[in-house]
N, C-alpha and C positions, 0 to 999 in steps of 0.2 A: 482749568477745566479740561483741556485738551490731553494732559498727562493722565488724567483719571481716566478719560475715555479710552486712552491707547491701552493703559493697564488692564481695563475691563475687557477690551477687545482681545487683548493678548491672552488673557486667562480663559476666555470663551473658546478661542481657537485650541488652546492646549487641551481643555476639557473635551472638546469635539474629537480632536486627533486621538486622544487617549482612549476615549470609549470605542471609537472605530477600531483601533489596533486590538483592543481587548475582545470585541466581537469577532473579528477575523481570526485572532489567534485561538480561540475556543473552537472554531469550526476545523475539522479535519477531513482530509479526502485521500483516498488511494486510488491511484490511476494504474491499470494493468494493460500493457501492450504486448503483444506477440510479435517476434521478429524471426524471419527464416535466415537472416544475415546478422552479423554482429551489430548490435545497437551502439551508437556513439557514446552512450553512458558507460560502457565498458572501459573507456579510457578516462573517465572521471576518477580524480584521485580518491574522493570520498565514497565512490560507489562500493557496494559490498557485493561480491561475486559468489554465488553458491552453486554446488554441483547437484543437479537433479540425478534421476535414475539413469538418463541416457544422455546423449549429446548431439548437437548438430543445429538446434534451434534455441531460442531465447525467450524468456518471459521477463520483462521489465516491470518492476513494481516501485512506483514513486509514491512515497509517503510525504504528504503535506500536512503537518501537524504532528499529532502524536497517536500512536495506537499501543495496545498491550497486548500480551499472550499471543505472539505471532508463532504459528506453526506451519512448517512445510512437511506434509505428510505423504507417505507411500500408501497407494490403496491397492486393493485386490478384490477381483470379482468373486463372489460367492454364488456357486451355481444353485446351491440348495435354497437359499433366501432370495436369489435374484437381485442381490443388492451389492453395492460398493462397501467393503470393510476397510476401515483405518488399520493398517498392519504395523506401521512404525513411524516414529517422528524423525525425519531426516535432519532438519534444522529447526531450532527453537530459540526465541529471544522473548524476554520478559517485557522488555519496552523499546519501542523505536520512535524516534523523532525526526522529522525532516531528512529522511533517508532515502536513497535510491538503491535498490537491490536488483541484481539480474541473475536469474536461474538459468544455468546452462542445462538444457533438458531437450526433450522431444514433445512437440504437441500433436498428439494422436488425433486422428479423424474419427476413431471409434471409441471404445471404452477408455477412460482416462485412467492413468496409474499414479497420478499425483494430484494433490490439491494444496492450496494455502488457505488458512483460516486466521482470523485475528478478532480482536474485540476493540470497541471504541473505549475512550476513557470513561464513558458513561455506562459501560458494561454491555453495550448491544453486539451481538455477534455476527460475523460476515465470513463468507467462503467463496472460493473460486476455484473450480475444477480446471486443472491444466489440460486443455484441449485445443484444438485448431482455432486460432483467434485471428480473424481477418479484420479486426478493428480494435479501437481503443475502448476499454471499459472504465467508467468512473464511478466510484463509490463515495457518496457524500454520507459521512459518519454523523450519526445522531448521539 
C-alpha cells in the first residue's frame, strides 16, 4: 500500500510541476530600463548590442519568454501633421526568446527620434518610444 501511495504522490507532484512550468512559460514579459552609464548586461556573453542613431546612453531590453516582429525604428517629426512618422527600420528580428538587448543611443528629454515595437506570440502589439527614462518599465504580454 505504501508503494502505491508513493507512486500516486510522485505522479501528482510531477503533474503539478509540469502544469506550473507550462503556465509560466507561456507568459512573456519585456522589461525596459534606461541607463546613463553602461549597464552591466553589456558584459554578458549572450547580450545583443545594437547601435541607435546616437550614443552616450543606453536602453536595456530584457525579453523573458518569447516575442515576435521586433523592430527598432527611426522617427521623424512631421510639422505638417504634427505627428511622429516612422522613417526607417534600424534593426529588425522576426522572433526573440529569452534575450537581453542593449541599444547604444541617446534618450532625449523632448521629441523622440527612435522607438521599438514588437508583438506577443498571441499577436498583440506593443511599443516604446525611446526617451528620457528614469525608471524601469515592464510590459506583461498577453
